[in-house]
C-alpha positions as CSV (number, residue, x, y, z in Angstrom):
1,M,0.0,0.0,0.0
2,I,1.4,3.4,-1.0
3,V,0.2,7.0,-0.6
4,I,0.5,9.6,-3.3
5,N,0.4,13.3,-2.2
6,Q,-0.1,16.6,-3.9
7,I,-2.4,15.6,-6.6
8,K,-3.7,18.9,-7.9
9,A,-6.9,19.4,-9.8
10,E,-7.8,23.0,-10.9
11,V,-11.4,23.8,-10.2
12,D,-13.4,24.1,-13.4
13,R,-16.5,26.2,-12.9
14,E,-18.3,24.7,-15.9
15,N,-17.7,21.2,-14.7
16,F,-17.6,21.7,-11.0
17,N,-19.5,18.5,-10.0
18,D,-18.2,16.3,-12.8
19,A,-16.9,13.2,-11.0
20,R,-15.6,11.7,-14.2
21,R,-13.4,14.7,-14.9
22,T,-12.0,14.6,-11.3
23,D,-11.3,10.9,-11.6
24,A,-9.5,11.4,-14.9
25,I,-7.3,14.1,-13.4
26,I,-6.4,12.0,-10.4
27,K,-5.6,9.0,-12.5
28,K,-3.4,11.0,-14.8
29,D,-1.4,12.5,-11.9
30,I,-1.1,9.0,-10.3
31,A,0.3,7.6,-13.6
32,K,2.8,10.6,-13.7
33,K,4.0,10.2,-10.2
34,L,4.3,6.4,-10.4
35,K,6.0,6.7,-13.8
36,L,3.5,4.3,-15.3
37,K,3.3,3.8,-19.1
38,S,-0.4,4.6,-19.4
39,V,-3.4,5.9,-17.3
40,S,-5.0,2.5,-18.0
41,D,-2.3,0.9,-15.8
42,V,-3.5,2.9,-12.8
43,P,-5.2,0.6,-10.2
44,G,-8.1,1.6,-8.0
45,Y,-7.4,4.4,-5.5
46,K,-9.0,5.8,-2.3
47,I,-9.0,9.5,-1.4
48,I,-7.7,10.0,2.1
49,K,-7.4,13.7,2.1
50,K,-8.9,16.6,0.2
51,S,-8.3,20.3,0.7
52,L,-8.9,23.5,-1.3
53,D,-5.9,25.6,-2.3
54,A,-7.0,29.3,-2.9
55,R,-3.6,30.9,-2.7
56,K,-3.6,31.7,-6.4
57,K,-7.1,33.0,-6.7
58,P,-9.0,33.5,-8.9
59,K,-7.5,30.1,-9.8
60,L,-8.6,27.5,-7.3
61,F,-7.3,23.9,-6.9
62,Y,-8.4,20.9,-5.0
63,I,-5.4,19.0,-3.5
64,Y,-5.7,15.3,-2.9
65,S,-3.8,12.5,-1.2
66,V,-4.8,9.0,-2.3
67,L,-4.1,5.4,-1.3
68,V,-3.2,2.8,-4.0
69,D,-2.9,-0.9,-3.1
70,I,0.3,-1.8,-5.0
71,K,3.9,-2.4,-4.3
72,M,6.1,0.7,-4.6
73,P,7.2,1.0,-8.3
74,S,11.0,1.4,-8.6
75,K,10.7,4.6,-10.7
76,A,8.1,6.3,-8.5
77,D,8.7,9.9,-7.7
78,R,9.6,9.6,-4.0
79,K,9.0,13.4,-3.5
80,F,5.3,12.6,-3.7
81,V,5.0,8.9,-3.2
82,S,5.7,6.9,0.0
83,E,4.9,3.7,1.7
84,Y,1.7,3.9,3.7
85,N,2.0,2.9,7.4
86,E,-1.6,2.8,8.7
87,E,-2.1,3.3,12.4
88,K,-5.1,1.1,13.0
89,Y,-6.5,1.5,16.5
90,A,-7.5,-1.5,18.5
91,F,-8.7,-1.4,22.1
92,P,-6.1,-3.4,24.1
93,Y,-8.4,-4.9,26.8
94,S,-11.4,-7.1,27.3
95,A,-13.4,-7.8,30.4
96,G,-12.5,-11.0,32.2
97,N,-14.5,-13.1,34.6
98,G,-15.8,-11.2,37.5
99,S,-15.6,-7.8,35.7
100,A,-19.4,-7.3,36.2
101,S,-18.7,-6.7,39.9
102,Y,-16.8,-3.6,39.0
103,R,-19.0,-2.0,36.4
104,P,-17.4,1.4,35.7
105,V,-19.4,4.6,36.0
106,I,-19.0,7.4,33.5
107,V,-20.2,10.9,34.4
108,G,-21.3,12.9,31.4
109,F,-22.3,11.8,27.9
110,G,-20.4,14.3,25.8
111,P,-17.6,13.2,23.4
112,G,-15.3,12.1,26.2
113,G,-17.8,10.1,28.1
114,M,-19.5,8.8,25.0
115,F,-16.3,7.2,23.6
116,S,-15.2,6.0,27.1
117,A,-18.6,4.2,27.3
118,L,-18.4,2.9,23.7
119,L,-15.0,1.3,24.1
120,L,-15.7,-0.1,27.5
121,A,-19.1,-1.5,26.3
122,R,-17.4,-3.2,23.3
123,A,-14.8,-4.7,25.6
124,G,-17.5,-6.2,27.8
125,F,-17.3,-4.0,30.9
126,K,-21.0,-2.9,30.8
127,P,-20.5,0.7,31.8
128,I,-23.2,2.9,33.5
129,V,-23.4,6.4,32.1
130,L,-24.8,9.2,34.3
131,E,-26.0,12.2,32.2
132,R,-27.5,15.1,34.1
133,G,-29.4,16.2,31.0
134,R,-32.0,14.7,28.8
135,D,-31.9,12.6,25.6
136,A,-31.1,14.3,22.4
137,D,-34.7,14.6,21.1
138,S,-36.1,15.9,24.4
139,R,-33.1,18.2,24.8
140,S,-33.6,19.7,21.3
141,R,-37.2,20.5,22.2
142,D,-36.1,22.2,25.4
143,V,-33.4,24.2,23.6
144,E,-35.7,25.4,20.8
145,C,-38.3,26.4,23.4
146,Y,-35.8,28.5,25.3
147,W,-34.5,30.1,22.1
148,N,-38.1,31.1,21.3
149,G,-38.5,32.8,24.7
150,G,-39.4,29.9,26.9
151,E,-37.9,28.9,30.3
152,L,-34.2,27.9,30.6
153,K,-34.0,24.4,32.0
154,Y,-31.0,24.0,34.3
155,N,-30.1,20.5,33.2
156,S,-31.3,20.5,29.6
157,N,-29.8,23.2,27.5
158,V,-27.0,23.8,25.1
159,Q,-24.4,22.8,27.7
160,F,-26.0,19.7,29.3
161,G,-27.7,16.7,27.7
162,E,-26.9,13.8,25.3
163,G,-23.9,14.6,23.2
164,G,-22.6,17.4,25.5
165,A,-22.0,21.0,24.4
166,G,-20.7,19.8,21.0
167,T,-24.2,18.7,19.9
168,F,-25.2,22.3,19.5
169,S,-22.1,23.5,17.8
170,D,-20.5,23.6,14.4
171,G,-19.5,20.0,14.8
172,K,-15.9,20.7,13.8
173,L,-13.8,17.5,13.9
174,Y,-10.3,18.7,13.0
175,T,-7.7,18.8,15.7
176,G,-4.1,19.5,16.3
177,I,-3.2,16.4,18.3
178,G,-2.1,14.3,15.3
179,K,-3.3,10.8,14.7
180,A,-2.9,9.9,18.4
181,G,-2.0,6.3,17.6
182,G,-4.9,5.8,15.2
183,R,-7.4,7.0,17.7
184,V,-8.4,10.1,15.6
185,D,-9.2,8.0,12.6
186,F,-11.1,5.6,14.9
187,V,-13.3,8.5,16.2
188,L,-14.1,9.6,12.7
189,E,-14.8,6.1,11.5
190,S,-17.1,5.6,14.5
191,F,-19.0,8.8,13.6
192,V,-19.5,7.6,10.0
193,K,-20.7,4.2,11.3
194,A,-23.2,6.1,13.4
195,G,-24.6,8.1,10.5
196,A,-22.1,10.9,9.7
197,C,-21.2,11.6,6.0
198,E,-18.2,9.7,4.8
199,D,-16.4,12.9,3.6
200,I,-15.3,13.5,7.2
201,L,-12.8,10.8,6.7
202,Y,-10.8,12.8,4.1
203,E,-11.9,16.4,4.2
204,S,-9.1,18.6,5.6
205,K,-11.5,20.4,7.9
206,P,-14.3,17.9,8.6
207,H,-17.5,18.9,10.3
208,I,-20.8,17.2,11.0
209,G,-23.4,19.9,11.9
210,T,-26.0,19.9,14.7
211,D,-28.8,18.3,12.6
212,I,-26.7,15.2,11.9
213,L,-24.9,15.1,15.3
214,C,-28.2,14.6,17.1
215,D,-28.8,11.3,15.2
216,V,-25.1,10.3,15.5
217,V,-25.0,10.5,19.3
218,K,-28.3,8.6,19.5
219,N,-27.0,5.8,17.4
220,I,-23.8,5.5,19.5
221,R,-26.0,5.4,22.7
222,K,-28.0,2.6,21.1
223,E,-24.9,0.5,20.5
224,I,-23.7,1.0,24.0
225,I,-27.0,-0.2,25.4
226,S,-27.1,-3.2,23.0
227,L,-23.7,-4.3,24.4
228,G,-25.0,-4.3,28.0
229,G,-24.2,-0.7,29.0
230,E,-26.7,1.7,30.5
231,V,-27.3,5.4,29.8
232,R,-29.2,7.1,32.6
233,F,-30.5,10.5,31.8
234,N,-31.7,13.1,34.3
235,S,-29.0,11.7,36.7
236,L,-27.1,14.4,38.5
237,F,-23.8,13.0,39.9
238,D,-23.4,14.4,43.5
239,S,-21.1,12.4,45.7
240,V,-18.3,9.9,45.8
241,K,-17.6,7.2,48.4
242,T,-14.1,6.2,49.2
243,E,-12.2,3.9,51.5
244,N,-8.4,4.3,52.1
245,G,-8.2,6.9,49.4
246,E,-9.8,4.7,46.7
247,I,-13.2,4.9,45.0
248,T,-15.8,2.4,46.2
249,G,-19.0,4.0,44.9
250,C,-20.9,7.2,44.1
251,S,-24.4,8.6,44.1
252,Y,-26.6,10.6,41.9
253,T,-30.0,12.3,42.1
254,D,-32.8,11.4,39.7
255,T,-33.9,15.0,38.8
256,T,-37.3,13.8,37.7
257,N,-38.4,12.7,41.2
258,G,-35.6,13.8,43.6
259,E,-34.7,10.2,44.4
260,K,-31.1,9.6,45.5
261,V,-29.5,6.5,44.0
262,Y,-26.2,4.8,45.1
263,I,-23.9,2.7,42.9
264,E,-21.1,0.5,44.0
265,T,-18.2,0.8,41.7
266,G,-14.4,0.7,41.6
267,A,-13.9,3.2,38.8
268,I,-15.5,6.5,37.8
269,I,-14.7,8.5,34.7
270,L,-15.3,12.2,35.1
271,A,-16.3,13.6,31.7
272,I,-18.4,16.4,33.1
273,G,-17.8,19.2,30.6
274,H,-16.5,22.7,31.2
275,S,-19.8,24.1,32.5
276,A,-20.4,21.8,35.4
277,R,-19.6,24.4,38.0
278,D,-21.7,22.7,40.7
279,T,-19.7,19.5,40.2
280,F,-16.4,21.4,40.4
281,R,-17.5,22.7,43.8
282,F,-18.4,19.4,45.2
283,L,-15.2,17.8,43.9
284,R,-13.2,20.4,45.9
285,E,-15.3,19.6,49.0
286,S,-14.4,15.9,48.3
287,N,-10.7,16.8,48.4
288,V,-10.1,16.1,44.7
289,K,-6.9,18.0,43.7
290,M,-7.4,20.7,41.1
291,E,-5.5,23.7,39.8
292,A,-6.6,26.9,38.2
293,K,-5.8,27.4,34.5
294,G,-6.0,30.1,32.0
295,F,-8.7,30.5,29.3
296,A,-10.0,33.2,27.0
297,V,-13.1,35.4,26.9
298,G,-14.6,37.7,24.4
299,M,-17.6,38.0,22.0
300,R,-19.1,36.4,19.0
301,V,-18.6,38.5,15.8
302,I,-21.1,38.2,12.9
303,H,-20.3,39.0,9.3
304,R,-22.2,38.3,6.1
305,Q,-20.8,35.0,4.7
306,S,-20.1,36.7,1.4
307,I,-17.4,38.9,3.0
308,I,-15.5,35.8,4.3
309,D,-16.0,33.9,1.0
310,R,-14.6,36.9,-0.9
311,F,-11.5,36.8,1.3
312,T,-11.1,33.0,0.7
313,Y,-12.1,32.6,-2.9
314,G,-11.8,36.1,-4.4
315,E,-14.7,36.8,-6.7
316,S,-14.9,33.1,-7.7
317,N,-17.7,32.3,-5.3
318,I,-20.0,35.0,-6.4
319,D,-22.7,32.5,-7.2
320,G,-22.1,30.4,-4.1
321,L,-20.4,27.6,-6.0
322,F,-18.1,26.7,-3.1
323,P,-18.8,25.8,0.5
324,A,-19.1,28.5,3.1
325,S,-15.5,29.3,4.0
326,D,-13.8,29.9,7.3
327,Y,-10.9,31.9,8.7
328,K,-8.3,31.7,11.5
329,L,-6.9,35.0,12.9
330,T,-4.4,35.9,15.6
331,A,-3.0,39.1,16.9
332,H,-0.7,40.3,19.6
333,T,-1.8,43.6,21.0
334,G,0.1,46.5,22.6
335,N,-1.0,45.6,26.1
336,G,0.7,42.2,25.7
337,R,-2.5,40.2,25.2
338,G,-3.1,37.5,22.6
339,V,-6.4,37.8,20.7
340,Y,-7.6,35.2,18.3
341,S,-10.6,33.7,16.5
342,F,-12.1,30.6,18.0
343,C,-14.7,28.0,16.9
344,M,-15.4,29.8,13.6
345,C,-18.8,28.8,12.2
346,P,-19.2,29.3,8.4
347,G,-22.9,29.7,7.4
348,G,-23.8,29.3,11.1
349,Y,-25.6,31.0,13.9
350,V,-24.8,32.6,17.2
351,V,-26.7,30.7,19.9
352,D,-27.7,31.4,23.4
353,S,-25.8,28.7,25.3
354,S,-26.6,29.7,28.8
355,S,-27.0,27.0,31.5
356,E,-27.7,29.1,34.6
357,K,-30.5,31.5,35.3
358,G,-29.4,35.1,35.6
359,R,-26.4,34.6,33.3
360,I,-26.0,34.8,29.5
361,C,-23.3,33.2,27.4
362,V,-23.1,32.5,23.7
363,N,-21.5,30.0,21.3
364,G,-21.5,29.3,17.6
365,M,-23.5,26.5,15.8
366,S,-24.2,25.4,12.3
367,Y,-26.2,22.8,10.5
368,S,-24.6,20.4,8.0
369,D,-25.4,22.6,5.0
370,R,-23.9,25.8,6.6
371,N,-26.3,28.0,4.6
372,S,-27.5,30.7,7.0
373,G,-25.8,33.4,4.9
374,Y,-23.8,34.6,8.0
375,A,-20.4,33.7,9.4
376,N,-19.6,34.0,13.1
377,S,-16.6,33.4,15.2
378,A,-15.6,34.0,18.8
379,I,-13.0,36.8,19.0
380,I,-11.4,36.1,22.4
381,V,-8.6,37.5,24.6
382,N,-6.2,35.4,26.6
383,C,-6.7,35.6,30.4
384,N,-4.4,34.1,33.0
385,P,-5.0,33.1,36.6
386,D,-3.2,36.3,37.6
387,D,-6.1,38.2,36.1
388,F,-8.6,36.6,38.5
389,G,-7.3,36.2,42.0
390,D,-5.7,33.5,44.2
391,D,-8.7,31.2,44.8
392,L,-8.9,27.9,42.8
393,F,-12.2,29.1,41.4
394,S,-11.4,32.7,40.8
395,G,-11.5,32.1,37.0
396,M,-14.9,30.5,37.3
397,Y,-16.1,33.4,39.4
398,F,-14.8,35.7,36.7
399,Q,-16.8,33.8,34.0
400,E,-19.9,34.0,36.2
401,E,-19.4,37.8,36.7
402,L,-19.1,38.4,32.9
403,E,-22.2,36.3,32.2
404,H,-24.2,38.1,34.9
405,K,-23.2,41.5,33.4
406,A,-24.2,40.2,30.0
407,F,-27.6,39.2,31.4
408,A,-28.1,42.6,33.0
409,A,-27.0,44.5,29.9
410,G,-29.4,42.5,27.7
411,H,-32.2,42.4,30.3
412,G,-32.2,38.6,30.1
413,K,-31.5,38.4,26.4
414,I,-28.3,38.2,24.3
415,P,-26.7,41.7,24.3
416,V,-25.7,42.7,20.7
417,Q,-24.1,45.8,19.4
418,S,-22.6,46.9,16.1
419,Y,-18.9,47.1,16.1
420,G,-19.0,50.9,15.3
421,D,-21.2,51.5,18.4
422,Y,-19.1,49.2,20.5
423,K,-15.9,51.0,19.6
424,A,-17.6,54.4,20.1
425,G,-19.3,53.3,23.4
426,K,-22.9,54.0,22.4
427,I,-26.0,51.9,21.9
428,G,-27.5,51.9,18.4
429,C,-30.8,50.9,16.9
430,E,-32.3,47.4,16.9
431,T,-31.3,45.2,14.0
432,D,-33.1,42.2,12.5
433,L,-30.7,39.3,13.1
434,R,-33.1,36.4,13.1
435,A,-31.2,34.7,10.3
436,A,-27.9,34.9,12.3
437,I,-28.9,34.3,15.9
438,K,-30.8,31.5,17.7
439,G,-32.2,33.0,20.9
440,Q,-33.7,36.3,22.1
441,Y,-31.4,39.3,21.6
442,V,-31.5,43.1,22.2
443,S,-29.2,46.1,21.5
444,A,-27.0,46.8,24.5
445,D,-23.8,48.2,25.7
446,L,-21.2,45.4,25.5
447,R,-18.3,47.6,26.7
448,S,-19.9,47.7,30.1
449,V,-19.7,43.9,30.3
450,F,-16.0,43.5,29.9
451,P,-13.0,44.7,31.8
452,E,-11.1,47.4,30.0
453,F,-8.2,45.2,29.0
454,V,-10.6,43.0,27.0
455,N,-12.2,46.0,25.3
456,E,-8.8,47.5,24.4
457,S,-7.5,44.2,23.1
458,I,-10.5,43.5,20.9
459,T,-10.6,47.0,19.3
460,E,-6.9,46.9,18.5
461,A,-7.2,43.3,17.1
462,F,-10.1,44.2,14.9
463,D,-7.9,46.7,13.0
464,I,-5.2,44.1,12.7
465,F,-7.7,41.5,11.4
466,N,-9.1,44.0,8.9
467,N,-5.6,44.1,7.2
468,R,-6.3,40.4,6.3
469,I,-10.0,40.4,5.7
470,E,-11.3,43.7,4.3
471,G,-14.5,44.7,6.0
472,F,-13.8,42.8,9.2
473,N,-13.9,46.0,11.3
474,S,-16.8,47.6,9.4
475,E,-19.1,49.6,11.6
476,D,-22.1,47.3,10.8
477,T,-20.3,44.2,11.9
478,V,-22.4,42.7,14.8
479,C,-21.0,41.7,18.1
480,A,-22.8,39.5,20.6
481,G,-21.8,38.6,24.2
482,V,-20.4,36.9,26.0
483,E,-18.2,34.1,24.9
484,S,-17.0,32.9,28.3
485,R,-16.7,29.2,28.1
486,T,-13.9,28.6,25.7
487,S,-12.4,26.0,28.1
488,S,-12.5,24.8,31.6
489,P,-11.3,27.3,34.3
490,V,-9.7,24.4,36.3
491,R,-7.7,21.3,35.6
492,I,-8.5,18.1,37.6
493,L,-5.1,16.7,38.3
494,R,-4.3,13.1,37.2
495,D,-1.3,10.8,37.3
496,E,0.4,8.9,34.5
497,R,-2.2,6.1,34.8
498,G,-5.1,8.5,34.6
499,H,-6.1,8.5,38.3
500,S,-7.0,11.7,40.1
501,S,-5.8,12.3,43.7
502,I,-8.4,9.6,44.5
503,K,-7.5,6.2,43.1
504,G,-10.2,5.0,40.7
505,L,-11.5,8.5,39.8
506,F,-10.4,9.3,36.3
507,P,-10.7,12.9,35.0
508,C,-11.5,13.1,31.3
509,G,-11.9,15.5,28.5
510,E,-12.6,19.2,28.2
511,G,-14.1,19.8,31.6
512,A,-11.2,18.2,33.3
513,G,-8.8,20.4,31.3
514,Y,-7.3,17.8,28.9
515,A,-9.0,18.5,25.6
516,G,-10.4,21.3,23.4
517,G,-13.0,20.2,21.0
518,I,-15.1,17.2,19.9
519,T,-12.3,15.0,18.5
520,S,-9.7,15.7,21.1
521,A,-12.2,15.1,23.9
522,A,-13.3,11.8,22.2
523,V,-9.6,10.7,22.0
524,D,-9.1,11.5,25.7
525,G,-12.2,9.4,26.4
526,I,-10.6,6.5,24.6
527,K,-7.4,6.9,26.7
528,C,-9.4,7.1,29.9
529,A,-11.3,3.9,28.9
530,E,-7.9,2.2,28.4
531,N,-6.8,3.3,31.9
532,V,-10.0,2.1,33.5
533,A,-9.9,-1.2,31.7
534,A,-6.3,-1.8,32.8
535,F,-7.2,-0.8,36.4
536,L,-10.3,-3.0,36.6
537,S,-8.5,-5.9,35.0
538,E,-5.9,-5.7,37.7
539,K,-8.6,-5.8,40.4
540,C,-10.3,-8.9,39.0
């Protein structure tokens, strides 16, 4: 098996969707790079990577990497052709006799908890998942009701429920952690098996979209249950039981009836998410060691998608031929702060992602077609523990304060403001943003929400960003606040075998401070499942 890189196909506007033309171009380039006599000698191939190169716009190119199942030809151009060493992931453990006595408990059913549960279920450990929120269908109804002016439900919202916060997001799956021993490909393949489109296996920036993610997470849950696992919704984890510094059990409250339920277990995976502030508090009371960590805060910035597409494609996308495009921006400001774009959502929506009454926070979300006509991204400013105070939870208190100020500024709705008014410090007229925002919103003074170092950093960064994307700092650009939950404000410490300061308690994923996004959280969930399986296997 060999891999051939840098197969370039210029985009032909007249034959944009002509698969036969693309196939002919790929085969011709394969023959050239392998030094074959004829295109007819090219065997079958499989696309493993596809990206769009717009550096020479208005000319645009798709760049492919393909797999070919042949021995390396002696004359092949080694600049572009190499042996393919596939990292195929396999879970290294299986449950032995007596393992049912130690059924692991997984707290949280976001990406980390979901993949922990999936791997442990496939290995025969019959995990029990405790999810404080509701199933995906019920949760979706609760979220839509809230966005339309209904009541916010404390345990069923954009942050909590089946699939975690990632279910109501752009569903981005690209990550900077590399292949992680084949685990990243395993995650993507698992999503495809559960209903995601196969193009996530080769697109350079794969995403799923909220509409498809809801079905994907349900299908993964069904597999876990079919293998003897359990997923208990409306189950708020609220205590751990220990003996001699080691986990022996835990309890949760059934939020539908208030009943307290106790489970005996020797292992608990904490995949609680970055918004489980009540759980952080009880973990400190339980003497679980944690440390404060930095994060970033800022606002969601909304542009018409056409502005971003023009930056990416030039005028080539004037008829919407290409997918809604994204951007990635960074700036270092005069006050020493880093400012950058985060979780950019092409063709998406700004969503009210609040989980606590009296506080407002926002996030970005898109459906699989990314066709809202608007682009949004968080523009956020780095903050360090020194900015908050000396308490372990000072960063969390800082987040809560920003969200409370946003709630007050918007009178319970998302506070929005044009960039021109934000920069000038005035409140403008109402704008119809129903095509760009999911949730109730109102014109407000965003400057009053942030400390001055955040306002200074953002306004300076906007001018820097405008040098790359013309129109980025236009006066009618819309800002919405606050983006406060970019990552967890604490890290739950763990050792080289995955245990926290309490043996048998395994911190996992984004909420524990070990991941940043759907794929990296899922990979960390796999690693936690490995650690739990090794631990339980030793106990049996």
